[in-house]
Structure formats: C-alpha cells, structure tokens
C-alpha positions in Angstrom: -8.6 -77.9 95.2 -6.2 -80.3 97.0 -3.3 -81.7 95.0 -0.1 -83.7 95.7 3.1 -82.1 94.5 5.0 -85.5 94.7 2.4 -88.2 94.4 5.0 -90.8 93.5 6.1 -90.9 97.2 2.9 -92.9 97.9 4.9 -96.0 96.9 6.7 -95.8 100.2 3.5 -96.8 102.1 4.3 -100.6 102.2 8.0 -100.2 103.2 7.4 -101.0 106.9 5.4 -104.1 106.0 8.1 -105.2 103.5 10.9 -104.6 106.1 9.1 -106.7 108.7 8.4 -109.5 106.2 12.0 -109.7 104.9 13.8 -109.1 108.2 12.2 -111.8 110.4 13.5 -112.1 113.9 15.7 -115.2 114.7 13.8 -118.3 116.0 14.7 -119.0 119.6 16.7 -122.2 120.2 14.7 -123.4 123.2 11.1 -123.1 124.2 10.0 -121.6 127.5 8.3 -124.2 129.8 6.0 -122.6 132.4 5.9 -124.4 135.8 2.2 -123.6 136.1 0.1 -124.4 132.9 -2.6 -122.0 133.9 -0.3 -119.0 134.1 -0.7 -116.8 130.9 2.3 -116.3 128.8 4.0 -112.8 129.1 4.6 -112.9 125.4 0.9 -113.2 124.8 0.3 -110.3 127.1 2.9 -108.3 125.2 1.3 -109.0 121.9 -2.1 -107.9 123.1 -0.7 -104.8 124.6 1.2 -104.0 121.5 -1.9 -103.9 119.4 -3.0 -100.3 120.1 0.6 -99.1 119.9 1.0 -100.8 116.5 -2.1 -99.0 115.3 -0.6 -95.6 116.4 2.6 -96.4 114.5 0.6 -97.3 111.4 -1.3 -94.1 111.5 1.9 -92.1 112.1 3.5 -93.7 109.1 0.5 -92.9 106.9 0.6 -89.2 108.0 4.4 -89.1 107.5 4.1 -90.4 103.9 1.2 -88.0 103.2 3.4 -85.1 104.4 6.3 -86.2 102.2 4.0 -86.2 99.2 3.5 -82.4 99.8 -0.2 -81.9 99.8 -1.1 -78.4 98.4 -4.2 -76.4 98.0 -4.3 -74.9 94.5 -6.2 -71.6 94.3 -8.1 -70.1 91.4 -6.2 -68.6 88.5 -4.8 -65.1 89.0 -3.4 -62.6 86.6 0.3 -62.6 86.4 2.0 -59.4 87.6 5.2 -59.9 85.6 5.5 -58.3 82.1 8.4 -60.3 80.7 10.2 -57.1 79.9 13.8 -56.5 81.0 15.0 -52.9 81.5 18.4 -51.8 82.6 19.1 -48.3 84.0 22.6 -46.8 83.4 23.2 -43.7 85.5 26.2 -41.4 85.2 28.2 -40.8 88.4 31.0 -38.7 87.0 32.2 -35.6 88.8 30.1 -33.2 86.7 26.9 -34.7 88.2 27.6 -32.6 91.3 26.7 -29.4 89.4 23.9 -27.6 91.2 22.0 -26.4 88.1 18.7 -28.3 88.6 15.7 -27.3 90.8 13.4 -29.7 92.6 10.3 -28.5 94.3 11.7 -24.9 94.0 15.0 -25.7 95.6 18.4 -26.0 93.8 19.7 -29.6 93.7 22.6 -31.3 92.0 22.1 -33.2 88.8 22.4 -36.5 90.5 20.0 -35.3 93.3 17.3 -34.7 90.6 18.0 -38.0 88.9 17.8 -39.9 92.3 14.4 -38.4 93.1 12.7 -38.7 89.7 14.3 -42.0 88.6 13.1 -43.6 91.9 9.5 -42.7 91.0 10.0 -44.1 87.5 11.3 -47.4 89.0 8.3 -47.7 91.4 5.9 -47.4 88.4 7.6 -50.2 86.5 6.1 -53.0 88.7 6.2 -56.2 86.7 9.4 -55.3 84.8 12.7 -57.0 85.5 15.0 -54.1 86.3 18.8 -53.7 86.8 21.1 -50.9 87.6 24.5 -49.9 86.1 26.5 -47.0 87.6 29.3 -45.6 85.6 32.0 -43.0 85.8 35.6 -43.7 84.7 34.4 -47.4 84.6 31.0 -49.1 84.5 29.8 -51.4 87.2 26.7 -53.7 87.4 25.3 -52.7 90.8 22.0 -54.6 90.7 21.5 -57.5 88.4 18.1 -57.9 86.7 15.5 -58.5 89.3 11.8 -58.1 90.0 12.6 -56.6 93.4 12.2 -52.9 92.5 12.9 -51.8 96.1 16.4 -53.2 95.8 17.1 -51.2 92.7 15.8 -48.0 94.3 17.9 -48.7 97.4 21.1 -49.1 95.4 20.4 -45.9 93.4 19.7 -43.9 96.5 22.8 -45.3 98.2 25.1 -44.3 95.3 27.4 -41.2 95.4 28.9 -39.0 92.7 32.5 -40.0 92.0 31.9 -43.5 93.3 32.9 -45.0 89.9 35.4 -42.3 89.0 35.2 -38.7 87.8 35.3 -39.3 84.0 32.5 -40.7 81.8 32.7 -44.2 80.1 29.4 -44.2 78.2 30.4 -47.0 75.8 31.4 -49.3 78.6 28.1 -48.7 80.4 26.2 -49.6 77.3 28.3 -52.8 76.8 27.8 -53.9 80.4 24.0 -53.4 80.1 23.7 -55.1 76.7 25.7 -58.1 78.0 23.1 -58.7 80.8 20.1 -58.0 78.6 21.2 -60.1 75.6 21.6 -63.3 77.7 17.8 -63.4 78.5 15.0 -64.8 76.4 12.7 -61.9 76.9 11.1 -60.3 73.9 11.5 -56.6 75.0 15.0 -55.5 76.1 15.4 -51.8 77.0 18.3 -49.6 78.2 17.7 -46.2 79.7 21.0 -44.3 79.7 21.4 -41.0 81.6 24.5 -38.8 81.3 25.5 -35.2 81.4 28.7 -35.3 79.4 30.8 -36.7 76.6 32.5 -40.1 76.4 36.1 -39.6 77.6 36.9 -42.9 79.3 36.5 -46.6 78.8 37.7 -49.0 76.1 34.5 -49.2 74.0 33.3 -46.4 71.7 29.6 -45.5 72.4 28.5 -46.0 68.7 30.2 -49.4 68.6 28.4 -50.4 71.8 25.1 -49.2 70.2 25.7 -51.5 67.2 26.1 -54.4 69.6 22.9 -53.3 71.3 21.0 -53.2 68.0 22.3 -56.7 67.1 21.0 -58.0 70.5 17.6 -56.4 70.1 18.1 -53.8 72.8 16.5 -50.4 72.4 18.4 -47.5 74.0 16.7 -44.4 75.4 19.3 -41.7 76.1 18.7 -38.7 78.4 21.1 -35.8 78.4 20.7 -34.0 81.7 22.0 -30.5 82.7 20.8 -26.9 82.4 21.9 -24.8 79.4 22.2 -21.5 81.4 23.7 -21.0 84.8 24.8 -17.8 86.6 28.2 -18.1 88.3 30.0 -15.5 90.4 33.1 -13.8 89.0 35.3 -10.8 89.7 32.7 -8.3 88.3 29.6 -9.9 90.0 28.2 -12.8 88.0 28.2 -14.1 84.5 26.0 -16.7 82.6 27.6 -19.9 81.3 26.4 -23.0 79.6 27.2 -25.8 82.2 26.2 -28.5 79.6 28.6 -27.4 76.9 30.4 -30.7 76.9 27.2 -32.7 76.5 27.5 -34.7 73.2 23.9 -34.4 72.0 24.8 -35.7 68.5 26.3 -38.9 69.8 23.4 -39.6 72.2 20.9 -39.0 69.5 22.7 -41.3 67.1 22.8 -44.1 69.7 19.1 -43.9 70.4 18.1 -43.7 66.7 20.4 -46.6 65.7 18.7 -48.9 68.2 15.1 -47.8 67.7 15.0 -45.7 70.8 14.8 -41.9 71.4 16.9 -39.1 72.8 15.6 -36.7 75.5 17.1 -33.4 76.6 16.4 -32.6 80.2 17.5 -29.1 81.2 15.5 -29.1 84.4 13.7 -31.5 86.7 10.3 -31.1 84.9 11.8 -32.1 81.6 13.6 -35.0 83.3 10.2 -36.2 84.7 8.6 -35.8 81.3 11.4 -37.9 79.7 10.7 -40.7 82.1 7.0 -40.5 81.6 7.4 -40.6 77.9 9.6 -43.7 78.2 7.0 -45.2 80.5 4.4 -44.6 77.7 6.6 -45.9 74.9 7.2 -49.1 76.8 3.7 -49.9 78.1 2.9 -52.8 80.3 1.1 -55.7 78.5 -2.6 -55.7 79.0 -2.7 -59.5 79.4 -0.3 -61.9 81.0 -0.4 -65.6 81.5 -2.5 -66.5 84.6 -0.9 -68.2 87.6 -2.6 -70.4 90.2 -1.3 -69.8 93.7 -0.3 -72.9 95.7 -0.5 -73.1 99.5 1.5 -75.8 101.2 -0.4 -78.2 103.6 2.3 -80.7 104.5 2.6 -79.1 108.0 -0.7 -80.7 109.2 0.0 -84.4 108.4 3.6 -83.9 109.6 2.4 -82.5 112.9 -0.1 -85.4 113.2 2.7 -87.9 112.5 4.9 -86.4 115.3 2.0 -86.5 117.7 1.1 -90.1 116.9 4.8 -91.2 117.2 5.0 -89.5 120.6 1.8 -91.2 121.8 3.1 -94.6 120.8 6.4 -94.0 122.6 4.6 -92.8 125.8 2.3 -95.9 125.8 5.4 -98.2 125.6 7.1 -96.4 128.5 3.9 -96.7 130.6 3.6 -100.4 129.9 7.2 -101.1 130.8 6.7 -99.3 134.1 3.6 -101.3 134.9 5.4 -104.6 134.2 8.3 -103.9 136.4 8.2 -105.7 139.8 7.4 -103.7 142.8 
C-alpha cells in the first residue's frame, strides 16, 4: 500500500501563496494613459496569457512537494533473513600453517590451504549471521569487522597468506581482539571460532585470561586444533615418521572451550576439520522464526520527474510568448 515517509513536508504546500501575499510588488508612481481608449492594455493581455503558465507552476509545485514527502509502496511482510547472532572467526597464520600434512580431495595441501577451503564453505552456510574475521600470528589483527556481507569475509580469508601476521602464535591476543568486538554488541548469542595448530608463544595476554574475559562477556569459544599426528619426512636413511603437531597445546584449547561453554575439536585431516565446522553449525543453529520485515519501494522519482517536466513546459511557454510580443 502507498505511504509517505515524511508526511510533515505537506505543510510546505502554501509557501508560494504566502510568499506572494507577503512580498507584494511595489505600487507604480504614475498610471499609464493610453492615447486610444479602445486599445486593450498589454498588462491585461499579460495577465490572461499568464493564466495557463501559472497553472503549470502550481501543478509543478504540488508534484515537487509530493516528491519531497517521499512516497513509498510498502510490500507485504517477509521473513527476516538475519539471525541476530554475531560470530567471529580467528584463524592462525603462523609459520607452521605452511606444513603440508593435510589432504584435500586426495591431494596434499598445507594446513592453511585446508582451512581456507573448508572454512569458506562454513562461512557460506552462515547466511543470516553477522561474521567477522581475525587473523593472528605474532600479533592479532581485525581484518573484517562484523558484517552480514559473507562474501567480504570469504574474500579476506582467501586473500590472506601464511606469515602475514608474523611467524609466532598469539592465541590470547586473538581471543581478546575478538571478544572486544563481540562484547560491544547487544546480540544475545556471541560466538568465537578459534583455529590454531600450535601453542601460545607470543602476545601480551595469556589465553586462559582471555577466556575468562570471554566468559564474562557471554562469548562462547569453539577451539579447533589442526594438524596431522603422523607424517613421514625424508632423512639420511630414507624416511622417518614424526608428529608434526607435537607443539599443539590440546589441554589449553580444551580448557578455553570448556570455560566458556564451547567445545574443543581435534582435526588431524580435512575430513575431521569439515566435521568440526558441521558440528559447530549444528550447535549454533539458525533461529526458526525471525521478526518479519516489510519491504519499501521508493516512488519519489515519478512526482519529481513530473515536476521537472511541468517547470520546463512553463518556462517554454513564457519564452514563446515573449517572442510573439517582440515587434517585427
């Protein structure tokens, strides 16, 4: 149905009439005496000729005021696509994320390569959530503030590179940066998904202290420890098997998750990483009902276009009259 966004602007309708009433033209000092009484007055002719032009100006003014009042067409109620949940992703970019101990579609990939592919799918399925991205290494950086534009979050993640934030791992700082952004919002559900492959060895905030701050702010932390537990590497005698995730602090990541009401996941391959994201997706479901919104379509362009056209017609009629009155 039609509706005016700014109906109070209708009070501007009488402004031209008031201006004409208050700003009367000065009375001429002498009257014009015609030598021939039967000759019609040019002023009278001008008044008669100005009648249609005045009507055009009146209609143009009405259309202009109507456009200023912003007419809109309000559509039927539609289900809102936003969940009201705020979720921050904190991804490790330390030097160890280059380790090629993961497999994706049967091909060996680095840890960050697996995270990039699987986390992008997770982001795409969170339509309706407000997402942000924190990348951390020796320091933590907010790369994408909380936004509903999931494609922007995906683009920032895919454009990142290992070592961009330093080669060490500042887990506590990453949690602190994420919690600071989440705690400032009034949303009921605040979630942090932290992915790392190592131990906290940089930064100024201890991870468990940061987890306490997260709990106080109502932020649940889901931690994911990524990296294979067996890997063959060449040596002088051929090859040997090592544990590339020996430095992963499972106890600390588990304590952080449990302290805030979240959960710890161990992902030794791409399948387990995908399962971890699917589980988080199920633990943080989208609400079944959301407040309905009514779409609004702006209609001011039509009366504005009519006003411009009427003003142009009035101006052209005046130009034509002046040319006809000029002596040959």
